[in-house]
VEXRO-537355 format. One line per 3 residues: their letters; for each residue x, y, z of C-alpha. Coordinates in steps of 0.5 Angstrom, whole numbers, plus 500, padded with zeros to 3 digits. Example, Ala and Ser with C-alpha at 12.3 -4.5 7.8 and 13.67 -1.06 7.14 Angstrom:
<nodes>
as = 525 491 516; 527 498 514
</nodes>
This chain:
<nodes>
meq = 500 499 500; 503 507 498; 499 511 502
ala = 496 511 508; 488 511 509; 490 517 514
pap = 492 524 510; 498 526 511; 500 532 514
pst = 501 538 508; 509 538 506; 512 536 500
sts = 511 529 499; 518 524 496; 515 525 489
glr = 516 533 489; 508 533 489; 504 538 494
pni = 500 533 498; 493 533 500; 491 540 497
lsp = 485 537 493; 479 536 496; 474 531 493
vet = 471 536 489; 476 538 486; 480 531 485
laq = 472 528 481; 474 535 478; 479 532 474
sis = 475 526 471; 470 530 469; 474 535 465
tia = 478 530 462; 471 526 460; 469 533 458
ptt = 461 532 458; 459 538 454; 463 536 448
spt = 459 530 447; 451 533 446; 455 538 441
mti = 460 533 437; 459 526 439; 452 523 440
plv = 451 526 433; 456 521 430; 454 516 434
fvl = 447 517 432; 449 516 425; 451 509 427
agn = 445 507 432; 439 513 430; 433 511 435
gtw = 438 506 439; 442 512 441; 440 512 448
lay = 440 504 448; 447 505 446; 449 510 451
lla = 446 506 456; 451 500 454; 457 504 455
taa = 455 507 461; 454 500 464; 460 497 460
vll = 465 503 463; 462 502 470; 464 496 471
ial = 470 498 469; 470 503 474; 469 499 480
tis = 475 494 478; 479 501 478; 476 503 484
rfa = 478 496 488; 485 498 486; 483 505 488
ryt = 482 503 496; 489 500 497; 494 505 494
scs = 495 511 491; 500 515 487; 501 519 480
gsl = 502 513 476; 495 511 475; 493 505 471
yty = 500 505 469; 501 503 476; 496 499 478
ats = 499 494 472; 506 495 474; 505 493 482
slp = 503 486 479; 504 484 472; 511 482 468
plv = 515 489 467; 514 489 459; 507 488 461
sgi = 506 494 465; 511 498 461; 506 496 455
agw = 500 500 460; 505 506 461; 506 507 453
all = 498 506 451; 496 510 457; 500 515 455
lay = 498 516 448; 491 515 450; 492 522 454
iat = 495 526 448; 491 523 443; 486 526 447
gaa = 488 532 448; 489 534 441; 483 531 439
vtg = 480 536 444; 484 542 441; 481 540 435
gfi = 475 541 437; 476 546 440; 478 550 434
nya = 472 547 431; 468 551 436; 473 557 436
nvf = 471 559 429; 463 557 429; 464 562 435
lls = 468 567 431; 463 566 424; 457 567 428
lvg = 460 574 433; 464 577 427; 463 573 421
hsa = 471 571 420; 474 565 422; 482 564 425
pai = 487 560 423; 488 553 425; 494 553 428
ala = 493 560 431; 487 556 435; 491 550 437
alc = 497 554 440; 493 559 444; 489 553 446
vvt = 495 548 448; 501 554 451; 495 556 455
atg = 493 549 457; 500 548 459; 501 555 462
iay = 496 553 467; 498 546 468; 505 548 470
rdv = 504 553 475; 498 550 480; 494 543 480
qvs = 490 547 485; 487 553 480; 487 548 475
arl = 483 543 478; 478 549 480; 479 553 474
mlw = 476 545 470; 470 545 474; 467 551 474
iea = 468 551 466; 464 543 467; 458 546 472
isv = 456 552 467; 457 548 461; 453 543 462
ami = 448 548 466; 446 550 459; 445 544 456
aiv = 441 542 461; 437 548 461; 435 548 454
lgl = 434 541 455; 429 542 460; 426 547 457
lly = 425 542 450; 422 537 455; 418 542 458
rng = 415 545 452; 415 539 449; 410 535 454
lhf = 412 529 459; 411 523 454; 415 518 452
dha = 417 517 444; 415 510 442; 420 511 436
qlg = 426 511 440; 423 506 446; 421 501 441
lhg = 427 502 437; 424 503 430; 429 502 424
vtp = 434 500 429; 439 493 428; 443 490 434
sav = 450 491 429; 448 498 429; 447 499 437
rlg = 454 495 438; 457 500 434; 454 505 436
vvl = 456 503 444; 464 503 441; 464 511 439
alf = 460 512 446; 464 509 449; 469 515 447
sfv = 465 519 451; 467 516 457; 475 517 456
gfe = 479 519 461; 473 518 466; 479 515 471
sat = 484 521 470; 483 522 477; 487 516 479
tlg = 493 521 477; 492 525 483; 494 521 487
hea = 499 524 491; 495 530 491; 488 530 494
vnp = 486 529 500; 485 523 503; 486 519 496
lrt = 485 512 498; 477 514 499; 476 521 495
ipr = 479 518 488; 474 510 488; 469 515 489
avi = 471 520 484; 472 515 479; 466 512 481
qsa = 462 518 481; 465 520 474; 462 514 470
ifc = 455 515 473; 454 523 473; 457 523 466
glf = 453 517 464; 445 519 466; 447 526 462
fvl = 449 522 457; 444 518 456; 439 524 457
cay = 441 528 452; 441 523 446; 434 521 448
let = 432 528 448; 436 530 443; 434 525 438
lgm = 427 527 440; 428 534 439; 431 534 433
aaa = 425 529 430; 420 535 432; 424 541 429
hqd = 424 536 422; 432 536 422; 437 531 422
lgt = 442 530 428; 446 526 425; 448 532 420
nta = 447 538 423; 454 542 425; 451 545 431
plr = 445 541 434; 444 545 440; 443 551 437
als = 438 548 434; 434 546 440; 436 552 444
tla = 431 556 438; 426 550 438; 426 551 446
gvp = 424 558 446; 431 561 448; 435 562 442
llg = 440 566 444; 443 561 449; 445 558 442
pfi = 452 562 441; 454 561 450; 453 554 448
dlg = 458 554 443; 462 558 447; 461 553 453
amv = 463 547 448; 469 551 445; 471 552 453
smf = 470 545 456; 474 543 450; 479 547 453
act = 478 545 459; 479 537 457; 486 539 453
lac = 488 541 460; 485 535 464; 489 531 459
ita = 496 535 460; 495 535 467; 494 527 467
aar = 499 526 462; 504 530 466; 503 525 471
vlm = 503 518 468; 510 521 465; 513 523 471
rma = 512 516 474; 514 512 468; 521 517 469
hng = 521 514 476; 521 507 474; 527 508 469
lah = 522 508 461; 523 516 460; 529 521 463
rql = 530 522 469; 529 529 469; 521 528 467
sta = 521 525 475; 522 532 478; 517 536 481
hnt = 518 543 481; 520 546 487; 516 551 487
nat = 510 550 484; 511 542 486; 508 540 479
pas = 511 535 474; 513 542 470; 519 539 465
avl = 514 532 463; 507 538 463; 512 542 458
lig = 514 536 454; 507 533 454; 505 541 452
vlt = 510 540 446; 508 533 443; 500 535 443
lll = 501 542 440; 506 538 435; 500 533 434
vgs = 495 537 433; 499 542 429; 501 537 425
laa = 494 536 422; 491 543 422; 498 544 418
rgi = 496 540 413; 489 542 412; 485 538 416
sgs = 478 541 420; 478 541 427; 471 536 427
diy = 475 531 423; 482 532 428; 477 530 433
gwm = 474 524 431; 482 522 428; 485 523 435
gsl = 479 521 439; 478 514 435; 486 513 436
svy = 487 514 443; 481 509 445; 486 504 443
gfl = 491 507 449; 485 507 454; 483 500 452
tty = 489 497 452; 490 500 460; 484 499 462
gla = 484 491 460; 491 490 463; 489 494 469
aia = 483 489 470; 487 483 469; 492 486 474
lpf = 486 486 479; 487 479 482; 494 478 483
ylh = 494 484 486; 488 483 491; 491 475 492
rnh = 497 478 493; 494 482 499; 490 477 502
hlt = 483 481 499; 482 477 493; 474 475 494
stn = 471 471 488; 467 477 487; 472 481 486
lll = 475 475 481; 468 476 477; 469 483 477
sva = 475 482 473; 473 476 469; 467 481 466
avl = 470 487 466; 476 484 461; 471 481 457
aif = 467 488 456; 474 491 454; 474 485 450
lal = 468 486 446; 470 494 445; 476 493 442
agt = 473 488 437; 468 493 435; 473 498 433
lyp = 476 492 429; 470 490 425; 467 492 421
vpa = 473 495 418; 472 502 418; 473 507 412
apy = 480 510 412; 484 513 415; 480 510 421
nfl = 482 503 418; 489 505 419; 489 507 426
pyl = 490 500 429; 496 499 425; 499 506 428
yla = 498 505 435; 501 497 434; 507 500 430
yil = 508 506 436; 507 500 442; 512 496 439
cgm = 516 502 440; 515 501 447; 517 495 447
awh = 523 496 443; 525 502 448; 523 498 454
fit = 529 493 452; 534 499 451; 533 502 457
trn = 533 494 461; 539 492 457; 542 499 459
qta = 541 499 466; 544 492 467; 549 493 464
sr = 551 499 468; 552 495 474
</nodes>
């Protein structure tokens, strides 16, 4: 057990990070902001609707069940150990070094790719907002630099300021969407949508594909586990944050999927092709002035998610450096800020290079969101799966393994395997069909780096 159940005194920890400074609400804010619940109603739910149609709400309900299963598995780990390495540390505690190294590289890519994805979303909604406000758009690269550099600066300076900022951003954005959906439900009356509840025109394969895409709405829900050194009473607050974020966001997504499908049908518009569905729904709800504010909220939420991804990725990289998988300089914290400053700067540079290279080639913000988001899913599913496999071994070694925990682990691995299979078959269209090979090449490079570092460490002894 890396940290006692009782909170430590407010001093600098051996990692150099400042312990016991994040309240339970601020810890929850890290997971909520990485999920970025505002982004799903504005960008992801319409994409799921293209696949699942009237079964969009069911796809999100099934995705919520799968994520909650994974959350329960992760929370078992978080009850007994806490540190800055998140799921990478969980895998390291019970799996062979090579396998745990794969978990680290996979999770690192997942956070960076998600950060790049939501930066693409920031570009998209920043230009939507600018076009409606001044009639002109801004260069994509400039918007990407604004988003990533600002987020990196905040993450570099103070994790507590970062957490509080993310909390307020998401709270305001979600509140505006809830107002629109509430008014929409009030104006349309409390009645059941038989087309949705009866799954008219919906096939099982369509729902299955929708579930896979819906899972992207949840990625990063576990990122509160990266704050193990900085959360107050982490062995309690972190497991609760992981489960609470999965439940809250799951219910919110299911409700949004149902009401957006209902509202767009009432407006005789296609949810799958509308570029600003909540703006159309705000007009239908009788509050058209909220439309631009929701676009602004979506843009700011994308920024909050970028900030959350940089915050989480830097702590994973810091832990990997501590274990010898990255340069030792990345394992140190800033003397004054008590943040993984070097790791934050490197993650910020990598995120900006990734999204900037795509934007420079003329790739739209929405395509960057889709491409990088899909790539991140492979990293998250890999890490979730390895953590679920490691759980029984960890609990057995610490004399806490029960039949319930074993069944939970098996069920989580099965759910992850089915989700991963859904991303591979049927074969998606280009460029999505190339992403598995790109991800595999990245993992092979990580394995090669593991062999090199292991050999060097052995030779230096």
